[in-house]
C-alpha positions as CSV (number, residue, x, y, z in Angstrom):
1,M,90.9,-52.0,27.1
2,L,94.7,-52.1,27.4
3,N,94.8,-48.6,28.9
4,R,92.0,-49.4,31.3
5,V,93.9,-52.5,32.7
6,K,97.1,-50.5,32.9
7,R,95.4,-47.7,34.9
8,R,93.8,-50.4,37.2
9,L,97.2,-51.9,37.8
10,N,98.9,-48.5,38.1
11,L,101.4,-49.4,35.3
12,K,102.9,-46.4,33.5
13,E,105.5,-48.1,31.2
14,N,104.8,-50.1,28.1
15,E,107.0,-53.1,28.9
16,Q,104.1,-55.2,30.1
17,D,101.8,-54.5,27.1
18,A,102.3,-57.8,25.4
19,V,101.5,-59.8,28.6
20,L,98.6,-57.6,29.3
21,G,97.3,-58.0,25.7
22,D,97.5,-61.8,26.1
23,L,95.7,-61.6,29.5
24,L,93.0,-59.4,27.9
25,E,92.6,-61.9,25.1
26,D,92.4,-64.8,27.5
27,A,89.9,-63.0,29.6
28,T,87.7,-62.2,26.6
29,D,87.8,-65.8,25.5
30,F,86.8,-66.9,29.0
31,V,83.9,-64.5,29.2
32,L,82.6,-65.5,25.7
33,G,82.9,-69.2,26.6
34,Y,81.2,-68.7,30.0
35,T,78.4,-66.7,28.6
36,G,78.0,-68.8,25.4
37,R,78.2,-65.7,23.2
38,K,80.1,-65.0,20.0
39,T,80.6,-61.3,20.6
40,L,81.4,-59.4,23.8
41,P,78.5,-57.3,25.0
42,A,79.6,-53.7,26.0
43,G,78.3,-54.4,29.5
44,L,81.0,-57.0,30.1
45,L,84.1,-54.9,29.1
46,G,84.7,-54.1,32.7
47,V,84.6,-57.7,33.7
48,V,87.2,-58.5,31.0
49,V,89.4,-55.8,32.4
50,E,89.0,-56.9,35.9
51,I,89.7,-60.6,35.1
52,A,92.9,-59.5,33.2
53,A,94.0,-57.4,36.2
54,I,93.4,-60.3,38.6
55,D,95.2,-62.7,36.3
56,Y,98.2,-60.3,36.1
57,N,98.4,-60.1,39.9
58,R,98.2,-63.9,40.0
59,L,101.1,-64.6,37.6
60,G,103.4,-67.1,39.2
61,L,100.6,-68.6,41.3
62,E,98.9,-70.6,38.6
63,G,97.3,-73.8,40.0
64,A,97.5,-72.6,43.6
65,A,94.5,-72.6,45.8
66,S,96.1,-70.5,48.5
67,H,99.2,-68.4,49.1
68,T,101.1,-67.5,52.3
69,E,103.7,-64.8,52.4
70,G,105.1,-63.0,55.5
71,G,102.7,-64.8,57.8
72,V,99.7,-63.6,55.8
73,S,97.6,-66.4,54.2
74,D,95.3,-65.7,51.2
75,T,92.8,-67.9,49.5
76,I,92.7,-67.6,45.8
77,D,89.2,-67.2,44.4
78,L,89.3,-68.0,40.7
79,L,86.1,-66.2,39.9
80,P,84.7,-63.9,42.6
81,S,81.0,-64.2,43.2
82,R,80.4,-60.5,42.2
83,M,81.9,-61.2,38.7
84,R,80.1,-64.5,38.4
85,A,76.8,-62.7,39.1
86,Q,77.6,-60.2,36.3
87,L,78.5,-62.9,33.9
88,D,75.4,-65.0,34.7
89,M,73.2,-62.1,33.6
90,Y,74.6,-62.4,30.1
91,R,74.6,-66.2,29.8
92,V,72.8,-67.5,26.7
93,G,70.4,-70.3,27.3
94,R,70.8,-73.5,25.3
95,V,68.1,-75.8,24.0
96,M,69.0,-79.4,23.9
């Protein structure tokens, strides 16, 4: 997965590997928690990579809801609806 996220971010060097590894681990934990699963289905590997890439690009903006730079304003979507739809297909139902 590390190589996939590096390609997505167009990173050639290895100096960010530790940070990317942490982001991949956090993304995996998030996906498992969101879906209620103990193991990651192969169909969600791409979502983990995408979340890690988004989180890498968002470093330094933690806790912000929007960001303005050079007159361009951007709203930060913590979980885009396309990824939420993918995750929802893998959610495990719970009986109470």
